[in-house]
C-alpha positions in Angstrom: 6.8 25.4 -31.8 7.7 21.7 -31.7 6.0 19.4 -29.4 9.2 18.6 -27.5 9.8 22.3 -26.7 6.4 22.8 -25.1 6.7 24.0 -21.5 10.3 25.1 -21.9 9.3 28.8 -21.4 7.6 27.9 -18.1 10.6 26.1 -16.8 12.9 29.0 -17.8 10.6 31.5 -16.1 10.5 29.4 -12.9 14.3 29.2 -12.8 14.6 33.0 -13.5 12.1 33.8 -10.7 14.0 31.6 -8.3 17.3 33.3 -9.2 15.7 36.7 -8.9 14.4 35.8 -5.4 17.9 34.8 -4.3 19.4 38.0 -5.5 16.8 40.1 -3.7 17.3 38.2 -0.5 21.0 38.6 -0.7 20.6 42.4 -1.3 18.3 42.7 1.7 20.7 40.7 3.8 23.6 43.0 2.8 21.5 46.1 3.6 20.6 44.6 7.0 24.3 43.8 7.7 25.5 47.3 6.9 22.7 48.8 9.0 23.6 46.6 12.0 27.3 47.5 11.6 26.4 51.2 11.8 24.2 50.7 14.8 27.0 48.7 16.5 29.5 51.6 15.9 27.0 54.2 17.2 26.3 52.1 20.2 30.0 51.7 21.1 30.6 55.4 20.5 27.8 56.4 22.9 29.0 53.9 25.5 32.6 55.2 25.4 31.4 58.8 25.5 29.4 58.3 28.7 31.8 55.9 30.3 34.7 58.4 29.8 32.7 60.9 31.8 32.2 58.4 34.6 28.6 57.4 33.7 29.2 53.8 32.7 25.8 52.5 33.8 24.0 55.2 31.9 26.3 54.4 28.9 25.4 50.7 29.0 21.7 51.6 29.0 22.2 53.9 26.0 24.3 51.4 24.2 21.7 48.7 24.7 19.0 50.9 23.3 21.1 51.8 20.2 22.5 48.3 19.5 20.8 45.7 17.3 18.7 43.1 19.1 20.8 40.3 20.7 24.1 42.4 20.6 26.8 41.8 23.1 28.3 44.9 24.7 31.8 44.9 26.2 33.4 47.8 28.1 37.0 47.9 29.1 38.4 50.7 31.3 42.1 51.0 31.7 44.2 53.7 33.5 43.6 56.4 30.9 41.5 54.8 28.2 37.9 53.5 27.7 37.2 50.9 25.0 33.8 49.5 23.9 33.1 46.7 21.5 29.5 45.9 20.4 29.0 42.7 18.4 25.8 41.5 16.7 24.5 38.9 14.3 22.4 40.9 11.8 20.8 38.1 9.8 19.7 35.3 12.0 20.5 32.1 10.1 23.6 33.4 8.4 26.7 33.0 10.6 28.0 36.5 10.0 28.8 38.8 12.9 29.5 42.5 12.7 31.0 44.7 15.3 31.7 48.3 16.2 34.6 49.5 18.3 35.2 52.9 20.0 38.0 54.2 22.1 38.2 57.3 24.2 40.3 58.9 26.9 39.1 58.7 30.4 38.4 62.3 31.6 40.4 63.5 34.6 38.4 63.2 37.8 35.5 61.5 36.1 36.0 58.1 37.8 38.8 55.7 38.6 39.2 52.7 36.3 37.7 50.3 38.9 34.6 52.5 39.4 33.9 52.9 35.7 34.3 49.2 34.9 31.9 48.1 37.7 
């Protein structure tokens, strides 16, 4: 090994470890994003299911328990349909937001639109 090449292996190893760390962090972020998207969809589905039966308050509590931390939960009740959208930011510093949406039919006699939205 020539004198000028000494330490080259150390530098290459440091660069490779840095790149490997970035790849692992990106993979973990992707898994966290997919998990948050599934939790948002589950949360929206549960909210719609309970709101369609006339139990909007209970649905909001269940949705808040299922949703990722810091998620926003929106419920819209129209004449015959209930729609829920749950949105969250899965990885704090990354400006990516995921959401889950669910739509269901308001059950007859369950509640009027103004009662369920309140």
